[in-house]
N, CA, C and O atoms as a GROMACS GRO file, in nm:
protein
  228
    1UNK      N    1   5.472   2.301   9.440
    1UNK     CA    2   5.534   2.315   9.406
    1UNK      C    3   5.717   2.203   9.508
    1UNK      O    4   5.803   2.266   9.570
    2UNK      N    5   5.720   2.108   9.497
    2UNK     CA    6   5.823   2.045   9.561
    2UNK      C    7   5.971   2.046   9.530
    2UNK      O    8   6.040   2.043   9.428
    3UNK      N    9   5.986   2.050   9.630
    3UNK     CA   10   6.150   2.098   9.676
    3UNK      C   11   6.245   1.952   9.700
    3UNK      O   12   6.182   1.872   9.769
    4UNK      N   13   6.347   1.915   9.668
    4UNK     CA   14   6.443   1.780   9.664
    4UNK      C   15   6.402   1.660   9.602
    4UNK      O   16   6.480   1.589   9.538
    5UNK      N   17   6.296   1.638   9.618
    5UNK     CA   18   6.171   1.495   9.588
    5UNK      C   19   6.104   1.464   9.752
    5UNK      O   20   6.063   1.354   9.789
    6UNK      N   21   6.106   1.599   9.842
    6UNK     CA   22   6.017   1.495   9.966
    6UNK      C   23   5.902   1.518   9.962
    6UNK      O   24   5.850   1.547  10.070
    7UNK      N   25   5.844   1.517   9.877
    7UNK     CA   26   5.674   1.518   9.870
    7UNK      C   27   5.627   1.620   9.918
    7UNK      O   28   5.703   1.717   9.921
    8UNK      N   29   5.470   1.639   9.979
    8UNK     CA   30   5.417   1.768  10.079
    8UNK      C   31   5.496   1.815  10.154
    8UNK      O   32   5.502   1.938  10.155
    9UNK      N   33   5.580   1.746  10.236
    9UNK     CA   34   5.644   1.795  10.289
    9UNK      C   35   5.746   1.928  10.275
    9UNK      O   36   5.762   2.020  10.356
   10UNK      N   37   5.802   1.911  10.163
   10UNK     CA   38   5.917   1.958  10.090
   10UNK      C   39   5.878   2.041  10.005
   10UNK      O   40   5.972   2.084   9.938
   11UNK      N   41   5.771   2.086   9.977
   11UNK     CA   42   5.712   2.158   9.940
   11UNK      C   43   5.746   2.347   9.968
   11UNK      O   44   5.837   2.343  10.050
   12UNK      N   45   5.719   2.478   9.943
   12UNK     CA   46   5.717   2.570   9.959
   12UNK      C   47   5.630   2.682   9.986
   12UNK      O   48   5.528   2.690   9.918
   13UNK      N   49   5.653   2.764  10.066
   13UNK     CA   50   5.539   2.850  10.032
   13UNK      C   51   5.564   2.941   9.949
   13UNK      O   52   5.671   2.932   9.888
   14UNK      N   53   5.488   3.039   9.924
   14UNK     CA   54   5.490   3.159   9.823
   14UNK      C   55   5.363   3.224   9.866
   14UNK      O   56   5.249   3.183   9.889
   15UNK      N   57   5.471   3.428   9.874
   15UNK     CA   58   5.440   3.515   9.844
   15UNK      C   59   5.393   3.596   9.793
   15UNK      O   60   5.494   3.666   9.780
   16UNK      N   61   5.283   3.676   9.730
   16UNK     CA   62   5.253   3.788   9.595
   16UNK      C   63   5.217   3.846   9.672
   16UNK      O   64   5.208   3.820   9.792
   17UNK      N   65   5.188   3.942   9.611
   17UNK     CA   66   5.100   4.083   9.581
   17UNK      C   67   5.125   4.080   9.443
   17UNK      O   68   5.226   4.077   9.372
   18UNK      N   69   4.939   4.081   9.417
   18UNK     CA   70   4.885   4.128   9.300
   18UNK      C   71   4.802   4.279   9.296
   18UNK      O   72   4.695   4.314   9.345
   19UNK      N   73   4.894   4.342   9.221
   19UNK     CA   74   4.918   4.458   9.268
   19UNK      C   75   4.807   4.584   9.196
   19UNK      O   76   4.756   4.690   9.233
   20UNK      N   77   4.805   4.484   9.051
   20UNK     CA   78   4.731   4.512   8.906
   20UNK      C   79   4.665   4.395   8.849
   20UNK      O   80   4.721   4.288   8.871
   21UNK      N   81   4.548   4.394   8.772
   21UNK     CA   82   4.568   4.324   8.690
   21UNK      C   83   4.652   4.247   8.651
   21UNK      O   84   4.658   4.124   8.664
   22UNK      N   85   4.740   4.336   8.588
   22UNK     CA   86   4.863   4.315   8.526
   22UNK      C   87   4.958   4.294   8.616
   22UNK      O   88   5.016   4.196   8.569
   23UNK      N   89   5.002   4.316   8.696
   23UNK     CA   90   5.100   4.340   8.770
   23UNK      C   91   5.148   4.247   8.926
   23UNK      O   92   5.131   4.292   9.040
   24UNK      N   93   5.212   4.106   8.892
   24UNK     CA   94   5.190   4.057   9.051
   24UNK      C   95   5.361   4.081   9.106
   24UNK      O   96   5.460   4.104   9.035
   25UNK      N   97   5.356   4.073   9.199
   25UNK     CA   98   5.460   4.091   9.254
   25UNK      C   99   5.534   3.952   9.372
   25UNK      O  100   5.508   3.927   9.489
   26UNK      N  101   5.631   3.888   9.276
   26UNK     CA  102   5.661   3.754   9.399
   26UNK      C  103   5.767   3.813   9.504
   26UNK      O  104   5.878   3.862   9.481
   27UNK      N  105   5.720   3.801   9.590
   27UNK     CA  106   5.773   3.885   9.732
   27UNK      C  107   5.873   3.778   9.837
   27UNK      O  108   5.982   3.810   9.884
   28UNK      N  109   5.799   3.638   9.857
   28UNK     CA  110   5.900   3.581   9.942
   28UNK      C  111   5.844   3.451   9.864
   28UNK      O  112   5.748   3.439   9.789
   29UNK      N  113   5.969   3.328   9.923
   29UNK     CA  114   5.918   3.178   9.942
   29UNK      C  115   6.039   3.142  10.023
   29UNK      O  116   6.150   3.192  10.043
   30UNK      N  117   5.980   3.048  10.058
   30UNK     CA  118   6.051   2.968  10.144
   30UNK      C  119   5.964   2.851  10.176
   30UNK      O  120   5.842   2.838  10.186
   31UNK      N  121   6.100   2.744  10.192
   31UNK     CA  122   6.048   2.616  10.256
   31UNK      C  123   5.979   2.567  10.369
   31UNK      O  124   6.038   2.569  10.477
   32UNK      N  125   5.815   2.504  10.357
   32UNK     CA  126   5.781   2.476  10.494
   32UNK      C  127   5.821   2.395  10.583
   32UNK      O  128   5.780   2.387  10.699
   33UNK      N  129   5.952   2.292  10.499
   33UNK     CA  130   6.003   2.252  10.571
   33UNK      C  131   6.116   2.288  10.702
   33UNK      O  132   6.170   2.225  10.794
   34UNK      N  133   6.116   2.435  10.646
   34UNK     CA  134   6.251   2.530  10.771
   34UNK      C  135   6.149   2.581  10.813
   34UNK      O  136   6.162   2.578  10.935
   35UNK      N  137   6.018   2.644  10.781
   35UNK     CA  138   5.951   2.770  10.865
   35UNK      C  139   5.811   2.724  10.827
   35UNK      O  140   5.757   2.687  10.723
   36UNK      N  141   5.778   2.741  10.938
   36UNK     CA  142   5.620   2.697  10.971
   36UNK      C  143   5.519   2.802  10.906
   36UNK      O  144   5.428   2.770  10.830
   37UNK      N  145   5.551   2.957  10.954
   37UNK     CA  146   5.453   3.021  10.943
   37UNK      C  147   5.560   3.135  10.938
   37UNK      O  148   5.671   3.097  10.974
   38UNK      N  149   5.551   3.278  10.898
   38UNK     CA  150   5.566   3.411  10.957
   38UNK      C  151   5.604   3.437  11.072
   38UNK      O  152   5.529   3.376  11.148
   39UNK      N  153   5.701   3.509  11.147
   39UNK     CA  154   5.693   3.577  11.265
   39UNK      C  155   5.606   3.687  11.212
   39UNK      O  156   5.574   3.711  11.096
   40UNK      N  157   5.560   3.782  11.389
   40UNK     CA  158   5.504   3.900  11.372
   40UNK      C  159   5.610   4.020  11.284
   40UNK      O  160   5.546   4.073  11.194
   41UNK      N  161   5.725   4.060  11.292
   41UNK     CA  162   5.772   4.104  11.243
   41UNK      C  163   5.791   4.130  11.103
   41UNK      O  164   5.786   4.235  11.038
   42UNK      N  165   5.820   3.981  11.066
   42UNK     CA  166   5.774   3.968  10.922
   42UNK      C  167   5.678   4.004  10.853
   42UNK      O  168   5.668   4.077  10.754
   43UNK      N  169   5.572   3.920  10.943
   43UNK     CA  170   5.430   3.984  10.860
   43UNK      C  171   5.392   4.182  10.893
   43UNK      O  172   5.297   4.254  10.864
   44UNK      N  173   5.522   4.204  10.965
   44UNK     CA  174   5.487   4.344  10.974
   44UNK      C  175   5.568   4.397  10.863
   44UNK      O  176   5.511   4.485  10.800
   45UNK      N  177   5.680   4.368  10.826
   45UNK     CA  178   5.739   4.417  10.732
   45UNK      C  179   5.670   4.408  10.572
   45UNK      O  180   5.657   4.482  10.474
   46UNK      N  181   5.643   4.291  10.606
   46UNK     CA  182   5.541   4.258  10.442
   46UNK      C  183   5.407   4.351  10.465
   46UNK      O  184   5.356   4.408  10.369
   47UNK      N  185   5.361   4.362  10.578
   47UNK     CA  186   5.247   4.509  10.530
   47UNK      C  187   5.319   4.655  10.456
   47UNK      O  188   5.268   4.735  10.378
   48UNK      N  189   5.447   4.651  10.514
   48UNK     CA  190   5.494   4.828  10.472
   48UNK      C  191   5.523   4.767  10.387
   48UNK      O  192   5.412   4.745  10.340
   49UNK      N  193   5.628   4.689  10.288
   49UNK     CA  194   5.640   4.650  10.159
   49UNK      C  195   5.467   4.649  10.095
   49UNK      O  196   5.455   4.735  10.008
   50UNK      N  197   5.372   4.591  10.114
   50UNK     CA  198   5.285   4.602  10.026
   50UNK      C  199   5.264   4.759  10.019
   50UNK      O  200   5.268   4.806   9.906
   51UNK      N  201   5.245   4.832  10.107
   51UNK     CA  202   5.207   4.981  10.100
   51UNK      C  203   5.279   5.010   9.953
   51UNK      O  204   5.236   5.018   9.838
   52UNK      N  205   5.432   5.022  10.025
   52UNK     CA  206   5.539   5.045   9.907
   52UNK      C  207   5.497   5.054   9.774
   52UNK      O  208   5.476   5.147   9.696
   53UNK      N  209   5.489   4.907   9.767
   53UNK     CA  210   5.485   4.872   9.613
   53UNK      C  211   5.349   4.871   9.578
   53UNK      O  212   5.334   4.811   9.471
   54UNK      N  213   5.214   4.926   9.641
   54UNK     CA  214   5.098   4.939   9.563
   54UNK      C  215   5.112   5.075   9.563
   54UNK      O  216   5.043   5.133   9.480
   55UNK      N  217   5.188   5.145   9.637
   55UNK     CA  218   5.256   5.274   9.582
   55UNK      C  219   5.255   5.297   9.430
   55UNK      O  220   5.191   5.368   9.353
   56UNK      N  221   5.370   5.194   9.417
   56UNK     CA  222   5.422   5.252   9.295
   56UNK      C  223   5.332   5.255   9.149
   56UNK      O  224   5.374   5.307   9.046
   57UNK      N  225   5.211   5.193   9.162
   57UNK     CA  226   5.120   5.146   9.072
   57UNK      C  227   5.021   5.279   9.076
   57UNK      O  228   4.919   5.282   9.006
   0.00000   0.00000   0.00000
């Protein structure tokens, strides 16, 4: 996914949760040019969110 015609460095990371065969949650996206990876705090929050979303289905 290119952003602003910047080539590969202008692409985005997409984080999603495949909850079931039929349900996919788009959790977040962010441009790779602004952020290389998630912080430990962000990973912990995503883990909590994953549990909440899975409990919903």
